[in-house]
C-alpha positions in Angstrom: -2.8 -83.7 23.5 -3.6 -81.8 20.4 -7.2 -82.8 19.8 -9.0 -80.3 22.1 -7.6 -77.4 20.1 -8.4 -79.2 16.9 -12.0 -79.7 18.0 -12.2 -76.0 19.1 -11.0 -74.8 15.7 -13.4 -77.1 13.9 -16.2 -75.8 16.0 -15.3 -72.2 15.3 -15.1 -72.9 11.5 -18.6 -74.6 11.6 -20.2 -71.7 13.6 -18.8 -69.0 11.3 -20.1 -70.9 8.3 -23.5 -71.4 9.9 -24.0 -67.8 10.7 -22.9 -66.7 7.3 -25.2 -69.1 5.6 -28.2 -68.1 7.8 -27.8 -64.4 6.9 -27.3 -65.1 3.3 -30.3 -67.5 3.1 -32.6 -64.8 4.4 -31.3 -62.2 1.9 -31.5 -64.6 -1.0 -35.1 -65.6 -0.1 -36.2 -61.9 0.0 -34.5 -61.2 -3.3 -35.9 -64.4 -4.8 -39.5 -63.5 -3.8 -39.1 -60.0 -5.1 -37.5 -61.0 -8.4 -39.2 -64.4 -9.0 -35.9 -65.8 -10.1 -35.7 -69.6 -10.0 -31.9 -69.4 -9.6 -32.2 -67.0 -6.6 -34.8 -69.2 -4.9 -32.6 -72.2 -5.5 -29.7 -70.3 -4.0 -31.9 -69.5 -1.0 -32.7 -73.2 -0.6 -29.0 -73.9 -1.0 -28.1 -71.6 1.8 -30.9 -72.8 4.0 -29.7 -76.4 3.5 -26.2 -75.3 4.3 -27.4 -73.6 7.5 -29.2 -76.8 8.6 -26.1 -78.8 7.6 -23.9 -76.6 9.8 -26.2 -77.1 12.7 -26.0 -80.9 12.2 -22.2 -80.6 11.9 -22.1 -78.6 15.2 -24.1 -81.4 16.8 -21.7 -83.9 15.3 -18.7 -82.2 17.0 -20.5 -81.9 20.4 -21.8 -85.5 20.4 -18.6 -87.0 19.1 -16.4 -85.2 21.7 -18.1 -86.9 24.7 -15.6 -88.9 26.8 -15.5 -92.7 26.9 -17.6 -94.6 29.4 -18.3 -98.2 30.4 -20.7 -98.9 27.5 -18.6 -97.1 25.0 -14.9 -97.7 26.0 -13.5 -96.2 22.8 -15.6 -93.0 23.1 -18.2 -91.5 20.8 -16.0 -90.3 18.0 -17.9 -92.3 15.3 -21.2 -90.7 16.3 -19.9 -87.5 14.7 -19.9 -89.4 11.4 -23.6 -90.3 11.8 -24.7 -86.7 12.2 -22.3 -85.6 9.4 -23.9 -88.3 7.1 -27.4 -87.0 8.0 -26.2 -83.5 7.1 -25.1 -84.8 3.7 -28.4 -86.4 3.2 -30.2 -83.2 4.0 -28.1 -81.3 1.5 -29.1 -84.0 -1.1 -32.8 -83.9 -0.4 -33.6 -80.3 0.6 -31.0 -78.3 -1.3 -30.4 -80.3 -4.5 -34.0 -81.6 -4.7 -35.6 -78.1 -4.6 -33.1 -76.6 -7.0 -33.5 -79.2 -9.7 -37.3 -79.4 -9.5 -37.8 -75.6 -9.3 -35.4 -75.1 -12.2 -37.2 -77.6 -14.4 -40.6 -76.0 -13.5 -39.2 -72.6 -14.5 -37.9 -74.0 -17.8 -41.3 -75.5 -18.6 -43.5 -72.7 -17.4 -41.2 -69.8 -18.3 -42.3 -67.6 -15.4 -41.3 -63.9 -15.8 -38.5 -62.7 -13.6 -39.1 -59.4 -11.9 -36.6 -57.0 -10.4 -33.0 -57.9 -11.2 -31.1 -55.3 -9.2 -32.0 -56.7 -5.8 -30.8 -60.2 -6.9 -27.4 -58.9 -8.1 -26.9 -57.0 -4.9 -27.7 -60.0 -2.8 -25.4 -62.2 -4.9 -22.5 -59.8 -4.4 -23.0 -59.6 -0.6 -23.4 -63.4 -0.4 -20.2 -63.9 -2.4 -18.3 -61.8 0.2 -19.9 -63.7 3.1 -19.2 -67.1 1.7 -15.6 -66.0 0.8 -15.0 -65.1 4.5 -16.3 -68.4 5.7 -14.2 -70.4 3.1 -11.1 -68.4 4.0 -11.4 -69.5 7.6 -11.9 -73.1 6.7 -9.0 -73.1 4.2 -6.8 -71.5 6.9 -7.5 -74.4 9.2 -6.9 -76.9 6.4 -3.5 -75.4 5.6 -2.5 -75.4 9.3 -3.5 -79.1 9.7 -1.8 -80.0 6.4 1.5 -78.4 7.6 1.2 -80.3 10.9 0.8 -83.6 9.0 3.5 -82.6 6.5 1.3 -83.0 3.5 -0.5 -80.8 0.9 -3.8 -79.1 1.7 -5.5 -81.0 -1.2 -4.3 -84.3 0.1 -5.2 -83.5 3.7 -8.7 -82.5 2.6 -9.1 -85.7 0.7 -8.0 -88.0 3.5 -8.9 -86.1 6.6 -11.2 -87.9 9.1 -12.5 -84.5 10.2 -15.5 -84.5 7.9 -16.9 -81.3 9.5 -14.1 -79.2 8.1 -14.3 -81.1 4.8 -18.0 -80.3 4.6 -17.5 -76.6 5.2 -14.8 -76.3 2.6 -16.8 -78.2 -0.1 -20.1 -76.5 0.7 -18.6 -73.0 0.7 -16.7 -73.7 -2.5 -20.0 -75.0 -4.0 -21.8 -71.9 -2.7 -19.4 -69.6 -4.5 -19.7 -71.6 -7.8 -23.5 -71.6 -7.3 -23.5 -67.8 -6.9 -21.6 -67.4 -10.2 -24.1 -69.8 -11.9 -27.0 -67.8 -10.5 -25.5 -64.5 -11.7 -24.9 -66.0 -15.1 -28.4 -67.3 -15.4 -29.9 -64.0 -14.3 -27.7 -62.0 -16.7 -28.5 -64.2 -19.7 -32.3 -64.1 -18.9 -32.2 -60.3 -18.6 -30.3 -59.9 -21.8 -32.4 -62.4 -23.9 -35.7 -62.1 -22.1 -35.8 -65.9 -22.0 -36.3 -67.5 -18.5 -34.7 -70.7 -19.9 -31.3 -69.6 -18.6 -32.5 -68.8 -15.1 -34.0 -72.3 -15.0 -30.9 -73.9 -16.3 -28.8 -72.2 -13.7 -31.1 -73.5 -11.0 -30.8 -77.1 -12.3 -27.0 -76.7 -12.5 -26.9 -75.5 -8.8 -28.9 -78.6 -7.9 -26.5 -80.9 -9.7 -23.6 -79.2 -7.9 -25.2 -79.9 -4.6 -25.8 -83.5 -5.6 -22.0 -83.9 -6.2 -21.1 -82.3 -2.8 -23.7 -84.4 -0.9 -22.6 -87.6 -2.6 -18.9 -86.9 -1.8 -19.6 -86.1 1.8 -21.9 -89.1 2.3 -19.3 -91.4 0.9 -16.6 -90.0 3.2 -18.8 -90.5 6.3 -19.9 -94.0 5.3 -16.2 -95.2 4.9 -15.4 -93.8 8.3 -18.4 -95.3 9.9 -17.5 -98.7 8.5 -14.0 -98.3 10.0 -11.4 -96.7 7.8 -7.6 -97.1 8.3 -5.2 -94.2 8.6 -3.7 -93.0 5.3 -1.0 -95.3 3.9 1.9 -92.9 4.6 1.0 -92.6 8.2 0.5 -96.4 8.4 4.1 -96.9 7.2 5.4 -94.3 9.6 3.7 -96.1 12.6 5.1 -99.4 11.3 8.7 -97.9 11.2 8.3 -96.5 14.7 7.3 -99.9 16.1 10.0 -101.8 14.1 12.7 -99.5 15.6 11.8 -100.4 19.2 14.4 -102.5 21.1 13.6 -106.2 21.3 11.3 -106.0 18.2 12.4 -108.2 15.4 9.6 -107.3 13.0 6.0 -106.1 12.8 3.9 -108.9 11.3 0.5 -107.3 11.4 -0.4 -103.7 11.8 -4.1 -102.6 11.9 -5.3 -99.1 12.4 -8.7 -97.5 12.6 -10.1 -94.0 12.8 -12.3 -94.0 15.9 -13.3 -90.4 15.4 -12.0 -87.1 13.8 -9.1 -87.0 16.2 -8.9 -90.5 17.7 -6.8 -93.3 16.2 -6.5 -97.0 17.4 -3.4 -98.9 16.6 -3.2 -102.7 17.0 -0.1 -104.7 16.0 1.1 -108.3 16.1 4.8 -108.0 16.9 7.5 -110.6 16.7 10.0 -110.0 19.5 13.5 -111.3 19.8 13.7 -114.9 20.9 15.8 -113.9 24.0 13.4 -111.1 25.0 12.1 -111.6 28.6 8.7 -110.7 29.9 10.1 -107.5 31.4 11.6 -106.6 28.0 8.3 -107.1 26.2 6.4 -105.0 28.9 8.9 -102.1 28.7 8.8 -102.2 24.9 5.0 -102.0 24.9 5.2 -99.0 27.2 7.8 -97.4 25.0 5.7 -98.0 21.9 2.7 -96.2 23.4 4.8 -93.3 24.6 6.6 -92.9 21.3 3.5 -93.1 19.1 1.3 -90.9 21.3 4.1 -88.4 21.7 4.7 -88.0 17.9 1.0 -88.4 16.9 -1.3 -87.0 19.6 -4.4 -88.3 17.7 -3.3 -91.9 18.6 -5.4 -92.8 21.7 -5.0 -96.5 22.0 -2.0 -98.8 21.2 -2.2 -102.6 21.6 0.7 -104.9 20.9 0.3 -108.6 20.6 3.6 -110.6 21.2 2.0 -113.8 19.9 4.0 -115.7 17.2 3.0 -115.1 13.6 0.8 -117.4 11.7 2.9 -119.5 9.2 2.2 -118.9 5.5 1.7 -121.6 2.9 5.4 -121.9 2.3 6.1 -122.5 6.0 7.6 -119.0 6.6 6.0 -116.4 8.8 3.3 -114.6 7.0 3.5 -110.8 6.8 0.2 -108.9 6.9 -0.1 -105.2 6.6 -3.0 -102.9 6.1 -3.2 -100.2 3.4 -5.9 -97.8 2.3 -8.4 -99.2 -0.3 -8.2 -97.9 -3.8 -11.4 -95.7 -3.5 -9.5 -93.4 -1.2 -7.1 -92.5 -4.1 -3.9 -93.8 -2.6 -1.2 -94.6 -5.1 
């Protein structure tokens, strides 16, 4: 099965991002206190929020990887989305809230910014550290995208592994935030007006709001019970329809049970002359075929019951596709 290695890679990505954010947060805080820059203090809050977020994401990976038991027969995969959702909320409240309020205060009060050099040095070092963390996350995304035969952008949009998605979005936002902070400091130094420093802080807060909202939405849809992407859905349907003794697949339902666990349930119309032994061997073959091709599929249930007739008297055909909010064409 592939998911132990996927979990290990995701854990490594989160740990690297967390350590980078912790070191950067301390450096930004020192520079912010020395310079008095609102943008630098907002960036310090940004990195501190990201560090706490990585800790919550690490907890999400550990808690979600626990094996199934009697009370939780499908495992604890969905618990990872609970902790990831809390991480998104923390980014929303702590990071974005501080950045916006502190930026507005700076704009209204026009506090004088002190030493600029220390801020520029810290911003440069932070940019390098965040770039290293983002490079690792992007490497994992590219590898997973190749395995699923899709583009990195599409994989990132549809992946159920929200921990990797969070690292990529937060590190990308961190790099943009560093550029905004540098621009705000530079304009304040050139003009002598702290307005630009405050505006940079507000923009950093807005950026964090967008990231937090995106991650919260992704985790909520997975907590509710999201289906697999439409293309994978059709591939599973074709695999089942190609089995011996299967006439057609009337209903196919899928659900992400966790970042690397998928449930497949199908109502299958077998050939009229198929015996009980044929149905049993076909069900075994379906499970072997699907789990062999897609290691993330943990459970396969086939129902050989007849289809429910439609209004016109013919067998109704029900399939499940991704809802429009996920961006499927």
